[in-house]
Each structure stands twice: as structure tokens, then as C-alpha cells.
C-alpha positions in Angstrom: -56.1 29.1 -70.1 -54.5 32.0 -72.0 -52.8 31.2 -75.3 -49.1 30.2 -75.0 -46.5 32.4 -76.9 -45.5 30.9 -80.2 -42.0 29.7 -79.0 -43.6 27.9 -76.0 -46.2 26.3 -78.3 -43.5 25.0 -80.5 -41.4 23.7 -77.6 -44.4 22.0 -76.1 -45.4 20.4 -79.3 -41.9 19.1 -80.0 -41.7 17.8 -76.4 -45.0 15.9 -76.9 -43.6 14.4 -80.2 -40.4 13.2 -78.4 -42.5 11.6 -75.7 -44.7 9.9 -78.2 -41.6 8.5 -80.0 -40.1 7.3 -76.7 -43.3 5.3 -76.0 -43.5 4.0 -79.5 -40.0 2.7 -79.5 -40.3 1.2 -76.0 -37.6 3.4 -74.5 -39.8 4.7 -71.7 -43.1 6.3 -70.9 -42.0 9.7 -72.3 -42.7 11.5 -69.1 -39.1 12.9 -68.8 -37.7 13.1 -72.4 -40.7 15.2 -73.5 -40.0 17.8 -70.8 -36.3 17.9 -71.5 -36.8 18.6 -75.1 -39.3 21.3 -74.3 -37.0 23.0 -71.7 -34.1 23.0 -74.2 -36.2 25.0 -76.6 -37.8 27.2 -74.1 -36.1 27.3 -70.6 -39.1 29.2 -69.1 -41.6 26.7 -70.4 -42.7 25.4 -67.0 -43.7 28.9 -65.8 -45.7 29.5 -69.0 -47.5 26.1 -68.9 -48.4 26.7 -65.2 -49.9 30.1 -65.7 -53.7 30.5 -65.3 -54.1 27.0 -63.8 -55.2 26.0 -60.3 -52.0 24.1 -59.4 -51.3 21.7 -56.5 -47.7 20.7 -55.6 -47.4 17.4 -53.6 -44.2 16.6 -51.8 -43.0 14.1 -49.1 -40.5 11.3 -48.7 -43.1 8.6 -49.0 -46.6 8.6 -50.6 -46.1 11.4 -53.2 -47.2 9.4 -56.2 -50.2 7.9 -54.5 -51.4 11.2 -53.0 -50.9 13.0 -56.3 -53.1 10.3 -58.0 -55.8 10.6 -55.3 -55.9 14.4 -55.5 -56.1 14.3 -59.3 -58.9 11.8 -59.1 -60.9 14.1 -56.7 -60.4 17.2 -58.9 -61.8 15.4 -61.9 -65.1 16.4 -60.3 -64.4 19.9 -61.4 -62.7 19.5 -64.8 -59.6 18.3 -66.6 -56.5 17.6 -64.6 -52.9 17.6 -65.8 -50.7 15.3 -63.6 -47.4 13.4 -63.6 -49.1 10.1 -62.9 -45.9 8.0 -63.3 -43.9 9.9 -60.7 -41.5 12.0 -63.0 -41.3 14.5 -60.2 -38.6 17.0 -61.4 -39.1 20.0 -63.7 -38.8 18.0 -66.9 -41.5 15.7 -65.7 -43.7 18.7 -64.7 -43.3 20.2 -68.2 -44.2 16.9 -69.8 -47.3 16.6 -67.6 -48.6 20.1 -68.1 -47.8 20.0 -71.8 -49.7 16.7 -72.4 -52.9 18.3 -71.0 -52.3 21.9 -72.0 -56.0 22.9 -71.8 -56.7 21.3 -68.4 -57.7 24.0 -65.8 -56.2 22.0 -62.9 -52.7 20.6 -62.4 -51.6 18.2 -59.7 -47.8 17.7 -59.6 -45.7 15.3 -57.5 -42.5 17.2 -56.6 -39.2 15.8 -55.4 -38.5 17.2 -51.9 -35.3 18.9 -53.0 -37.0 20.6 -56.0 -40.0 21.9 -54.1 -38.6 25.4 -53.5 -37.5 25.8 -57.2 -40.9 24.5 -58.6 -42.9 26.6 -56.2 -40.9 29.7 -57.2 -41.3 28.9 -60.9 -45.0 28.0 -61.0 -46.4 30.2 -58.1 -48.7 27.2 -57.3 -51.7 28.2 -55.2 -51.7 25.0 -53.1 -48.9 22.8 -51.6 -49.5 19.4 -49.9 -46.8 18.3 -47.5 -47.0 14.9 -45.9 -43.8 13.5 -44.3 -40.0 13.7 -44.2 -37.7 10.8 -43.3 -34.3 9.5 -44.3 -34.0 8.6 -48.0 -30.9 8.2 -50.3 -28.6 10.0 -47.9 -25.7 9.5 -50.3 -27.2 12.0 -52.7 -30.0 13.8 -50.9 -29.7 16.5 -48.3 -30.2 15.8 -44.5 -33.9 16.0 -43.9 -33.6 18.9 -41.4 -32.0 20.9 -44.3 -34.9 19.9 -46.6 -37.4 21.1 -44.0 -35.5 24.4 -43.7 -35.6 24.8 -47.5 -39.3 24.3 -47.4 -39.7 26.8 -44.7 -37.7 29.4 -46.6 -39.5 28.7 -49.8 -43.0 29.2 -48.3 -42.1 32.3 -46.4 -43.7 35.3 -48.1 -45.6 33.1 -50.6 -49.4 33.3 -50.8 -49.7 29.5 -51.2 -52.2 27.6 -49.1 -50.4 24.7 -47.5 -52.1 21.4 -46.5 -49.7 19.8 -44.0 -49.4 16.8 -41.8 -49.1 18.2 -38.2 -48.2 14.7 -36.8 -44.8 15.1 -38.4 -42.7 17.7 -36.5 -40.4 18.3 -39.5 -43.3 18.9 -41.8 -44.9 21.2 -39.3 -41.7 23.2 -38.9 -41.3 23.4 -42.7 -44.9 24.5 -43.3 -45.2 27.0 -40.4 -44.0 30.0 -42.3 -46.8 29.7 -44.9 -49.4 32.4 -45.2 -52.2 29.9 -44.6 -52.0 26.3 -43.4 -54.7 23.6 -43.1 -53.4 21.1 -40.6 -54.2 17.4 -41.0 -53.5 14.8 -38.3 -52.6 12.1 -40.7 -50.4 10.1 -38.4 -46.7 9.2 -38.3 -45.8 5.6 -37.9 -42.0 6.0 -38.5 -40.7 8.4 -35.8 -37.0 7.6 -35.7 -36.1 10.8 -37.6 -38.0 13.3 -35.5 -37.2 12.9 -31.8 -35.5 16.3 -31.7 -37.0 19.7 -32.1 -36.1 21.3 -35.5 -36.5 24.8 -33.9 -34.0 24.5 -31.1 -32.6 21.0 -31.1 -34.2 20.0 -27.7 -36.0 16.7 -27.1 -39.5 16.2 -28.3 -42.0 14.7 -25.9 -44.4 12.5 -27.8 -47.7 11.0 -26.6 -47.6 7.2 -26.8 -43.8 7.1 -27.4 -43.2 4.5 -24.7 -45.0 1.9 -26.7 -43.2 2.6 -29.9 -39.8 0.9 -30.2 -37.6 1.4 -33.3 -39.1 -0.3 -36.3 -41.9 -2.1 -34.3 -44.6 -1.1 -36.7 -46.9 -0.4 -33.8 -50.0 1.7 -34.8 -50.0 5.3 -34.0 -51.3 6.3 -30.5 -54.8 7.8 -30.4 -53.1 10.8 -28.9 -50.5 12.0 -31.4 -49.6 15.2 -29.7 -46.0 16.3 -29.4 -44.1 19.3 -27.9 -40.6 20.4 -27.4 -39.3 20.2 -23.8 -37.1 23.3 -24.2 -39.0 25.8 -26.4 -42.6 26.6 -27.5 -42.6 24.5 -30.6 -45.5 22.0 -30.5 -48.1 20.2 -32.6 -50.8 22.6 -34.0 -54.4 21.9 -33.5 -55.6 19.8 -36.5 -58.4 20.8 -38.8 -58.7 17.3 -40.2 -58.1 14.1 -38.2 -57.4 10.6 -39.4 -59.0 8.3 -36.8 -58.5 4.6 -37.6 -60.5 3.9 -40.8 -62.3 7.3 -40.6 -61.4 10.8 -41.4 -63.0 13.7 -39.5 -63.5 16.9 -41.4 -63.3 20.4 -39.9 -67.1 20.3 -39.2 -66.8 17.1 -37.2 -68.3 14.9 -39.8 -66.9 11.4 -40.1 -66.1 9.8 -43.4 -65.3 6.1 -43.7 -62.2 5.5 -45.8 -63.3 2.3 -47.4 -60.6 2.5 -50.1 -59.4 -0.1 -52.5 -55.8 0.9 -51.8 -54.7 -1.1 -48.7 -53.1 0.0 -45.4 -52.9 2.8 -42.9 -50.5 4.8 -45.1 -53.0 5.0 -47.9 -55.7 6.1 -45.5 -53.3 8.9 -44.5 -52.8 9.7 -48.1 -56.5 9.9 -48.6 -57.0 12.2 -45.7 -54.4 14.6 -47.2 -56.1 14.3 -50.6 -59.6 15.1 -49.2 -58.3 18.2 -47.3 -56.6 19.4 -50.4 -59.6 18.8 -52.7 -61.9 20.7 -50.3 -59.5 23.7 -50.3 -60.2 23.8 -54.1 -63.9 23.4 -53.8 -64.6 19.6 -53.8 -66.7 18.7 -50.8 -65.6 15.5 -48.9 -68.4 13.2 -50.1 -67.7 13.9 -53.7 -63.9 13.6 -53.4 -64.2 10.3 -51.4 -66.4 8.7 -54.1 -63.5 9.4 -56.5 -60.9 8.1 -54.2 -62.7 4.8 -53.8 -62.3 4.1 -57.5 -58.4 4.1 -57.4 -57.1 0.5 -57.3 -53.4 0.9 -58.4 -50.9 3.7 -58.7 -48.1 3.3 -61.2 -48.0 -0.4 -60.6 -48.1 -0.2 -56.8 -50.6 -2.7 -55.3 -51.1 -4.3 -58.7 -51.6 -8.1 -58.8 -50.0 -9.8 -61.8 -50.2 -13.4 -62.9 -47.4 -15.8 -63.9 -47.7 -19.6 -64.3 -50.5 -20.0 -61.7 -48.9 -17.5 -59.3 -50.6 -14.2 -58.3 -48.0 -11.6 -57.3 -49.0 -8.4 -55.6 -46.4 -5.7 -56.2 -45.4 -3.4 -53.3 -42.9 -0.5 -53.6 -40.6 0.4 -50.7 -37.6 2.7 -50.9 -36.5 3.5 -47.3 -37.0 2.4 -43.7 -40.3 4.3 -43.3 -41.6 2.8 -46.6 -40.6 -0.8 -45.5 -42.6 -0.3 -42.3 -45.7 0.6 -44.3 -45.1 -2.2 -46.8 -45.0 -4.7 -43.9 -48.4 -3.3 -42.7 -49.9 -4.1 -46.1 -48.2 -7.5 -46.7 -50.2 -10.6 -45.8 -48.3 -12.5 -43.0 -49.7 -15.8 -44.2 -48.1 -15.6 -47.7 -44.6 -16.2 -49.0 -42.7 -13.0 -49.9 -40.1 -12.0 -52.4 -37.8 -9.1 -51.5 -35.8 -7.3 -54.2 -33.2 -4.6 -53.6 -31.0 -2.6 -56.0 -28.7 0.3 -55.4 -28.7 2.2 -58.7 -28.7 6.0 -59.0 -32.5 6.5 -58.4 -32.3 4.1 -55.4 -29.2 5.7 -53.8 -25.9 3.8 -53.8 -25.7 3.4 -50.1 -27.6 0.4 -48.7 -26.8 1.0 -45.0 -30.4 2.0 -44.4 -31.3 -1.7 -44.5 -30.0 -1.9 -41.0 -32.7 0.6 -39.8 -35.5 -1.8 -40.9 -36.7 -4.3 -38.4 -37.1 -7.5 -40.5 -38.0 -9.8 -37.6 -41.7 -9.4 -38.6 -40.9 -11.7 -41.5 -40.0 -14.7 -39.2 -42.2 -17.7 -39.8 -43.0 -17.1 -43.5 -41.1 -18.2 -46.6 -38.8 -15.3 -47.7 -37.0 -15.2 -51.0 -34.3 -12.6 -51.7 -33.2 -11.2 -55.0 -32.0 -8.0 -56.7 -28.6 -6.6 -57.5 -27.9 -6.0 -53.8 -29.4 -9.3 -52.6 -26.2 -10.1 -50.6 -26.6 -6.9 -48.6 -30.2 -7.8 -47.8 -29.3 -11.4 -47.1 -26.7 -10.4 -44.5 -29.3 -8.1 -42.8 -31.8 -10.9 -42.7 -29.3 -13.4 -41.3 -28.4 -11.0 -38.4 -32.2 -10.6 -37.7 -32.5 -14.5 -37.6 -34.9 -14.5 -40.5 -34.6 -17.6 -42.6 -34.5 -16.9 -46.4 -33.6 -18.4 -49.8 -31.2 -16.5 -52.0 -32.2 -16.3 -55.7 -30.2 -15.2 -58.7 -33.1 -13.3 -60.3 -36.7 -12.4 -59.7 -37.8 -15.1 -62.2 -35.9 -17.7 -60.2 -37.6 -16.5 -57.0 -41.0 -16.9 -58.7 -40.4 -20.3 -60.1 -39.0 -21.5 -56.7 -42.5 -20.9 -55.2 -45.5 -23.1 -55.7 -48.6 -21.7 -57.5 -50.7 -19.4 -55.3 -50.6 -15.9 -53.9 -47.3 -14.1 -53.3 -46.3 -10.7 -52.0 -43.4 -8.8 -53.6 -41.6 -5.9 -52.0 -39.0 -4.1 -54.1 -37.2 -0.8 -54.0 -37.4 1.7 -56.8 -35.4 0.3 -59.8 -36.0 -3.3 -58.8 -39.7 -2.5 -58.8 -39.5 -0.9 -62.2 -37.6 -3.9 -63.6 -40.3 -6.2 -62.3 -43.0 -4.0 -63.8 -41.1 -4.1 -67.2 -41.4 -7.9 -67.1 -45.1 -7.6 -67.0 -45.3 -4.8 -69.6 -45.4 -2.0 -67.0 -48.7 -3.1 -65.4 -50.5 -0.2 -63.8 
């Protein structure tokens, strides 16, 4: 990398100092405050830190943090990687990540969906990985069709190579203006936000749709093709295909995704990561060996211990995410559900009514969190028996020793992590 200008060096150094102080005083992990300080001193710091690096931007509604971690792990085959491992996915977090590894030749940045156009324009990243779009925090986020349109406009005229999930019609539409696209058939379990064509508004005909009711959690059909009934918009031919527990590369070679991260969603994340890594020069066998070493991502899937109880932590923030969490959860175990509605979660909890909780019938369910009454009402309507608990600790102590699954939305998840010293 070229030498940063003196002002940028100073801003970067002071930002790293602020991040260190934040961690030392227990106020946070420093992944945001460091970037804020740096940007105050040098507003163009992100552009300067991104220069002369091979940079990947990763964006989606669900799976950004995990896929970012997987791509970063794969690229370690080639050299040092700067990345925002804890999910600080706006410009301050990007500055902090790049500043903390200022000599790394590679950067992999998770980017909030709304910020992708701005970050792409600022960094001129060479690669963009786009995975899925679904409803999330509708009280403060744009309608997802508008997000897809912003992606589409941002990529138009840019030289970036896009790795995109062609099984999601909104992602396909958003990516289709890019100069070069590698299409990955990574699947789309949640389809309730993409039954209409984003190009003309007509209905989309989807293979296997007859077997997929709302929130059923049924696995994707072997044929994931889709096409608009009223215009020419249709699913592109994929270069990479996720087929059950295997991914098939562009040469037809099958690779078994025997990951330590559980569930179909993480196999989809791995397929996207392998396609992205190959675009940079890491062949599939080498990247897959790296992906297999990842066991936890910012606390997700971590198992923690308390008083003879083993609690596996699962994060879920929106209807699509809950569907994937149910896929991972063990139906033989008791489960604790925790929901908040703070700013990072979105204040509106009406999305709970889009989740089909009937899958939880027959297992012990414990409900906690700041909006536990909202969740309790939803479970009552779904005829799912539950026990209401004042706190997460009360829910844990109400259960006998043994294994327990925990599903929490964003701030509830972070509060639980804090109780276990931010286990990762």
C-alpha cells in the first residue's frame, strides 16, 4: 500500500487510540468510536484507507457478518486481511477496520444495505458480494424494492465484479446493471418478499412454489428457477450452484461443505464466499479448507456454560432470519426466545406476526426480553405453550441442567453476550 498523507496518518492513529481506550474501559469493542474519531479529523479517511487494496464489500439483509468472516478467512491464503469482524457495517466501522490493519493488502467489509451505494462510491471496491433482500426494520429502513433500486443505480457504470445470489429476484435485479456478474444459485428459503417482478410489477412464477407455504420452512426445491409472467425478467443461469450439502463450481466439480457452522443458510453463505474468493484468486479447495475452521461468528452459534447448562446462542433479527434459526435449532431441546425493540432492532415488532412459530409446539419455550409481551401474544395466537420470564437469567435458572437453544434479536443477543464477557 502507498503511504497515507500525514493528516490521514494522524486521524488513523488517533482513531486507533480511541478504539483501544474504549476496549480498555469496557465501553465497547472500539469498532465504531475509532472510525468516528478518524472521520472527524479527516472526512475523506475511508477513501484514503481503501486505496491500493483488493477490497470486497458484502451486503444482504441476513448473513452479512458470517459471509464476511468466511471470505476473510479464505483470503488469508493470500495475505493479511482487514475486516469488520464484529459487524460495525457503516462508514465509521469501515474506517476502524481498515485503520486497524493498515498494511493488509486485502479488505473484506460488511456493509449495511442502505450504505452500499455510498461505500461503493467512496472506496471504488473491486468486488461486491450480494446475497439476499427481505423485510427488516421497516420503521427506519427503506422498502426493500427501493434498496434494490439503489443497488442497481450504484452498480451501473462501475467496474466492480459482483457475486450475486440469482435465486433471489430482488438481488438479481439489483445486480443486473453491473459490468460483470458471477451468479450463484445459493437458494432462497424465505420467499414472501419476492413474489412480484421488480422490473414490471407482474407476478413471478417460481418452481416448487406450490409446496412452499408462508413460513413453513420447507427446504428449497431442487429447481429454483423463476420468471416474470408479464416481461422478460427471469433467473440467470448460475455459475455456481448450492446443491444440498455440496457446492458445484463453474467447472462442474462438487465440493462437500462439511462446515462447523450449522444449517442450510451457512452452506449458502459458504457458497457465496467460495465464489468470491475464487474471483480474487483462491481456488475452491484452498478456500474450503479455511471455511471449515470457522466455528463461531461474533458470538453466533457459540455455546456458553452456566450452572450446568450449555446454551447455544443463535441470532435472528427478522422473519427470514427466524426461519433460518428454526432450521438450526434442535427440536428436542428447550428453547429461550428473547426480543427487544431498541433502535438497532427497529421499534416496530409487527414483523413477529410474519413468523410461523407453530414449529415450536411440543418443546419447552421460555420467553424474555424487553418486548416479551409482544412475543407472548404472538405465541398464544399460534397455540404455542410458553413460560414468561422477567429476565434471561430467570429463564436460564427455570430450566434444568442440560443443553438449551437461545434465539435472540440484535440487542437482546448483545446483552446476552455481555453476560458471558462477549463470547465469540
